[in-house]
C-alpha positions, 0 to 999 in steps of 0.5 A, spaced: 389 468 439 390 474 437 399 475 436 398 482 437 396 481 444 401 475 444 406 480 442 405 486 447 404 480 453 411 479 452 413 485 451 410 486 458 413 481 461 420 482 459 418 490 461 417 487 468 424 482 468 428 489 466 424 493 472 425 488 477 432 486 475 434 495 475 430 495 482 434 488 485 441 492 482 439 498 485 438 495 492 445 492 491 448 497 490 445 501 497 447 495 500 455 496 497 455 503 499 453 502 506 459 498 506 463 502 502 462 508 508 464 503 513 471 502 511 476 507 513 483 502 510 484 505 504 486 499 500 480 494 503 476 500 501 479 500 493 479 493 493 472 493 495 469 499 490 473 494 483 470 488 487 462 492 486 464 494 479 465 488 476 459 485 480 454 491 478 456 492 470 457 484 470 464 485 467 471 481 467 475 487 470 475 493 473 480 498 475 481 505 479 485 511 476 486 516 482 490 523 481 497 523 484 497 529 489 504 531 488 505 530 481 498 531 478 499 524 474 493 519 474 496 512 476 492 506 477 491 504 484 487 498 484 485 493 479 483 486 478 486 482 473 488 475 476 492 472 470 497 479 470 504 478 472 505 485 472 502 490 477 497 495 475 500 500 480 506 501 476 503 505 471 502 512 469 496 515 465 498 521 461 492 525 462 492 528 454 491 522 449 488 517 454 481 515 455 482 515 463 485 522 462 479 524 457 474 522 463 477 525 468 479 532 465 472 532 462 468 529 468 463 525 463 463 517 463 465 514 457 463 507 453 467 505 448 464 498 445 471 497 441 477 500 444 482 497 440 480 501 435 479 507 439 485 513 438 486 514 445 487 507 447 495 504 447 496 497 446 502 497 451 498 496 457 494 489 454 501 486 452 504 488 459 498 485 462 497 479 458 490 482 457 485 484 451 480 490 453 474 489 448 470 494 450 469 499 456 465 504 460 469 509 465 466 514 469 468 519 474 470 520 482 467 526 483 467 529 490 463 536 490 465 540 484 472 536 483 474 530 479 479 526 484 480 520 478 476 515 474 472 508 475 473 503 469 469 496 469 472 492 462 470 487 458 462 486 458 462 477 460 459 474 455 461 478 449 454 482 451 454 490 450 454 496 455 447 499 457 445 505 459 443 502 466 450 500 467 452 507 466 447 510 471 450 504 476 457 505 475 456 513 475 452 512 482 457 507 485 463 512 483 459 518 487 458 513 493 466 511 492 470 517 491 466 520 498 469 513 501 476 514 498 476 522 500 473 519 507 478 514 508 484 518 506 482 524 510 481 519 517 488 515 516 491 523 515 487 525 522 489 519 526 496 519 524 496 526 526 493 525 532 498 520 534 504 524 531 502 530 536 502 526 542 509 521 540 512 528 539 511 530 546 515 526 550 522 529 547 519 536 547 518 536 554 525 533 555 528 538 551 524 544 555 526 542 561 533 540 560 534 547 557 530 550 563 536 547 568 541 549 563 539 556 565 541 555 572 547 559 574 549 555 579 550 548 575 555 544 575 559 544 569 560 536 569 552 536 570 551 541 564 554 537 559 550 531 562 544 536 560 547 538 553 548 531 551 541 529 553 539 536 548 542 532 543 540 526 543 532 528 544 533 532 538 536 526 534 530 523 536 525 528 534 528 529 527 528 521 526 521 521 528 519 527 524 523 523 518 519 517 519 512 520 520 513 523 513 515 517 511 508 513 514 504 519 511 507 518 504 505 510 504 498 510 507 496 516 502 498 513 496 503 518 495 509 514 495 511 510 488 515 504 487 521 505 483 522 498 480 528 495 477 532 488 476 537 487 482 541 481 485 537 479 491 544 476 495 548 483 493 543 487 496 543 483 502 550 482 503 550 490 502 545 491 508 550 486 512 555 492 511 552 496 513 550 494 520 557 489 521 560 494 526 554 495 530 553 486 530 561 487 533 560 491 538 555 486 541 559 480 538 554 479 534 554 473 528 551 474 522 551 468 517 546 469 510 543 463 507 541 465 499 538 458 495 541 457 489 534 458 485 533 465 488 537 470 483 533 477 481 528 481 483 524 486 480 522 491 485 524 497 489 531 495 490 532 501 495 525 501 499 527 493 500 533 494 503 530 500 507 525 494 509 531 489 510 536 495 514 530 495 519 530 488 521 537 488 521 538 493 526 532 490 530 535 483 530 542 486 533 538 491 539 533 486 541 539 480 541 543 477 546 551 479 546 555 473 542 548 471 539 546 469 532 542 473 526 540 469 520 538 471 513 534 466 509 532 468 502 528 462 498 523 461 493 516 458 495 509 456 491 503 461 492 502 468 489 508 471 493 514 466 492 519 470 494 521 470 502 526 473 506 526 471 513 531 475 519 531 471 525 535 472 531 537 469 538 534 474 542 531 473 548 524 473 544 517 477 544 511 475 548 505 473 546 501 479 548 506 484 544 506 480 538 500 482 537 502 490 537 508 489 534 505 492 527 502 498 531 503 505 529 508 508 535 509 502 539 515 499 541 518 493 546 523 494 551 529 492 549 535 488 553 536 493 557 529 495 559 529 501 555 524 502 549 528 505 544 526 507 536 520 511 533 515 506 533 514 506 526 520 502 523 517 496 523 509 500 520 513 503 514 517 497 513 510 493 512 507 498 509 512 497 503 512 490 503 504 490 502 505 496 497 509 491 493 503 486 495 507 482 499 506 480 506 510 481 513 509 477 519 513 474 525 515 468 529 517 468 536 518 465 542 520 467 549 527 466 551 528 463 544 529 468 539 525 472 533 524 470 526 520 476 521 519 474 514 516 478 509 515 475 502 515 479 495 511 477 489 515 475 483 513 480 477 516 480 470 520 487 468 516 492 464 521 492 457 519 499 457 514 503 461 507 504 457 503 509 456 495 507 457 488 509 458 
């Protein structure tokens, strides 16, 4: 048989296989794009994008870097690196002198087969995350004429090399991802603003009605003092609501960053107890703490975790019985988030129906006197802070037997020095 014919036939079969593989990849890309466009929760969306990037390019890990609207810095927003004990979100990437910065500034893909020897690669991130970067494909995330970040696929599996098809596929994914990310951000903002406007109306209407009554010349002085106090309390409520609203908006948009430091858990708990002790004394509540011996140092955002604890403690006071108890536990457990903290009260408990809504924005359960207090954002903010640490928050409650709120915080290693990465 003619050797040239056999060679030509083999080449034709390989061409057909490559074509079918490429078509299968683009069919999968279309399916993934539909999934991305239907996901409006930003964290879940980012996770779906990096999982799609590793699948479509057959790589070990992937990451998303987005421009911080407030600072203009490039920051890791999501990444896959199962072996790392360090959160990628702690890293800031300079626009100048980094691979990701070049991608964003030029708005073009970059394919690097030997990352270790590339002049813009800094090895600190590999050291900090216990990871070795061999090769990388990075593409810009663009919406309209604006580059908002970069999508990176790292380390081709089986020591392979990136192909032109990989570049085209990841570029197509990035185009869909950028639009989906923008839509998710806009949806969250518009949804939150609509809820905020609705909630603002109640105190504003109360202030307007009270001001109208104060303008009446026949108003008794004792009644006038009551109305002035109403305006004061509603104004304070508005102030707290707008502060909480801004905190939540920053958390949900990704503009709030964790400022990690090493601190003693026991000291933080004692500090929070001291803050609320006078409130507890007014209702003759006893507060006890139980910090296990194996719980010592934590590397996290101390200020934000203090905010979480204070929110749980004030709720435990507000919804407790007079002369009741509040117990605070801290212990190490197995799993992804080994640090677990709990705040338990001896209050009236929360019904199963109300438990389903406790972490909804602006939702408030009536206190022991039948009044719904607060802004309805405190628990939502606390949960977002915990989730920003890659932890979880939940509750257990029984009517008549009290409520316990739990949250977990992963233990990660402290950085030796802030790395500059690309």
